[in-house]
C-alpha positions in Angstrom: -63.6 31.3 -11.6 -63.4 32.9 -15.1 -59.7 33.9 -15.7 -60.8 37.2 -17.3 -62.4 38.1 -13.9 -59.1 37.4 -12.1 -57.2 40.1 -14.0 -59.4 42.7 -12.2 -58.8 41.4 -8.7 -56.5 44.1 -7.3 -59.0 46.9 -8.2 -62.2 45.1 -7.3 -63.0 47.4 -4.4 -62.0 50.7 -2.9 -58.9 50.7 -0.8 -58.8 51.5 2.9 -57.3 54.9 2.2 -55.0 55.0 5.2 -55.2 58.7 5.9 -54.1 60.1 9.3 -57.4 62.0 9.8 -59.3 58.7 10.1 -56.9 56.8 12.3 -56.5 56.6 16.0 -53.5 58.0 17.9 -51.1 56.1 20.1 -51.7 58.1 23.2 -50.3 61.5 22.4 -48.0 60.1 19.8 -48.7 60.0 16.1 -48.7 56.6 14.4 -46.6 55.7 11.5 -48.7 53.7 9.0 -47.3 50.7 7.2 -49.7 49.1 4.7 -50.2 46.3 2.2 -53.0 47.1 -0.2 -54.6 44.5 -2.5 -52.7 41.4 -1.6 -54.3 38.6 -3.7 -54.2 35.0 -2.6 -56.1 31.8 -2.9 -57.5 29.8 0.0 -60.4 27.5 0.9 -62.8 29.5 3.1 -66.6 29.7 3.4 -69.7 28.0 4.7 -71.3 26.8 1.5 -70.4 23.3 0.2 -69.1 24.7 -3.1 -66.6 27.0 -1.2 -65.1 24.1 0.8 -63.7 22.0 -2.0 -61.6 24.4 -4.0 -59.5 27.5 -3.4 -61.1 30.9 -4.1 -59.4 34.3 -4.3 -59.3 36.7 -1.4 -58.1 40.3 -1.5 -56.4 41.5 1.7 -55.6 45.0 2.8 -53.7 45.6 6.0 -52.9 49.0 7.6 -50.7 48.8 10.7 -50.0 51.7 13.1 -46.8 51.8 15.0 -45.7 54.6 17.3 -43.3 56.9 15.5 -40.6 54.5 14.3 -36.9 55.1 14.4 -36.7 53.9 10.8 -37.2 57.4 9.4 -33.9 58.5 11.0 -32.0 55.2 11.2 -32.9 54.0 7.7 -32.8 50.4 9.1 -35.5 47.9 8.4 -35.1 46.5 12.0 -36.6 49.7 13.3 -40.0 49.3 11.6 -42.4 46.6 10.4 -41.0 44.8 7.5 -43.9 44.6 5.0 -42.2 42.0 2.9 -42.1 39.7 5.9 -45.7 40.5 6.7 -46.6 39.6 3.1 -44.9 36.2 3.4 -46.7 35.6 6.7 -50.1 36.4 5.2 -49.4 34.0 2.3 -48.6 31.3 4.9 -51.8 32.0 6.8 -53.8 31.7 3.5 -52.2 28.2 3.1 -52.6 27.0 6.8 -55.7 28.5 8.3 -58.6 26.4 9.5 -61.4 28.9 9.7 -64.6 29.2 7.7 -65.6 32.8 8.2 -63.9 35.9 6.8 -64.5 37.5 10.2 -62.4 34.8 11.9 -59.7 35.0 9.2 -59.5 38.8 9.6 -59.1 38.4 13.3 -56.2 36.0 12.8 -54.5 38.6 10.5 -55.1 41.3 13.2 -53.5 39.1 15.9 -50.5 38.4 13.7 -49.9 42.1 13.0 -50.4 43.1 16.6 -48.4 40.4 18.3 -45.9 39.0 15.8 -45.2 42.3 14.1 -45.7 44.5 17.2 -48.1 47.0 15.7 -50.1 49.0 18.2 -53.2 49.4 16.0 -54.4 47.5 12.9 -57.1 47.8 10.3 -57.7 44.6 8.2 -60.0 44.3 5.2 -60.6 40.9 3.6 -62.8 40.6 0.5 -64.1 37.9 -1.8 -64.0 39.5 -5.2 -66.7 38.8 -7.7 -68.4 36.3 -5.4 -71.7 37.1 -7.1 -72.2 38.4 -10.7 -73.9 41.6 -9.4 -71.4 42.4 -6.6 -67.9 43.6 -7.1 -66.7 42.3 -3.8 -68.0 41.4 -0.3 -66.1 41.0 2.9 -65.3 42.3 6.3 -63.2 45.2 7.8 -62.0 45.2 11.4 -59.9 47.4 13.6 -58.0 46.2 16.6 -55.6 47.8 19.1 -53.0 46.2 21.3 -53.2 47.3 24.9 -49.6 48.2 25.5 -50.3 49.3 29.1 -51.6 45.9 30.1 -48.6 44.0 28.7 -46.1 42.8 31.2 -43.0 45.0 31.3 -39.5 44.2 32.4 -40.4 45.1 36.0 -43.5 43.1 36.2 -41.9 39.7 35.6 -40.4 39.4 39.1 -43.7 40.5 40.7 -45.6 37.9 38.7 -43.1 35.3 39.8 -43.7 36.2 43.5 -47.5 36.1 43.0 -47.1 32.7 41.3 -45.3 31.5 44.4 -48.1 32.6 46.7 -46.4 35.8 47.9 -48.0 39.2 47.4 -45.4 42.0 47.3 -46.0 44.6 50.0 -48.0 42.2 52.3 -46.9 40.6 55.5 
């Protein structure tokens, strides 16, 4: 890639504009939005032969929704999503992933945000900037939600253990 084109990478496409009007709600609760906008990294990804032999730039935007965090009152990073840790995790994914399609890569990012960083909702945008001379960027944007109600809670573990042993609670 031409180095002069790389200097424009962070501004190659419109941002996701994480406004509350366009985002889902966590039940009746509002979501706090933590975002990374315009993370630029290099990776090998694609389906064409020329894409599979050398790294190419990707621009990643992530917007994660968490139920109102305690961080606003506690001022402690442990009470929210640490975007510096997420940034490091995204760079590790860029180095380690094995997928060819941006859709699959975006899905991996969504899974990381939802299950490693405990967000309830996520929007991920992955773009290949300047892929073609007549296109500023191309890519994919996905939204995913973690089904908190379906996750095992502290009370469900003993019940699952009984079911695994062949016993159904409440039956004779």
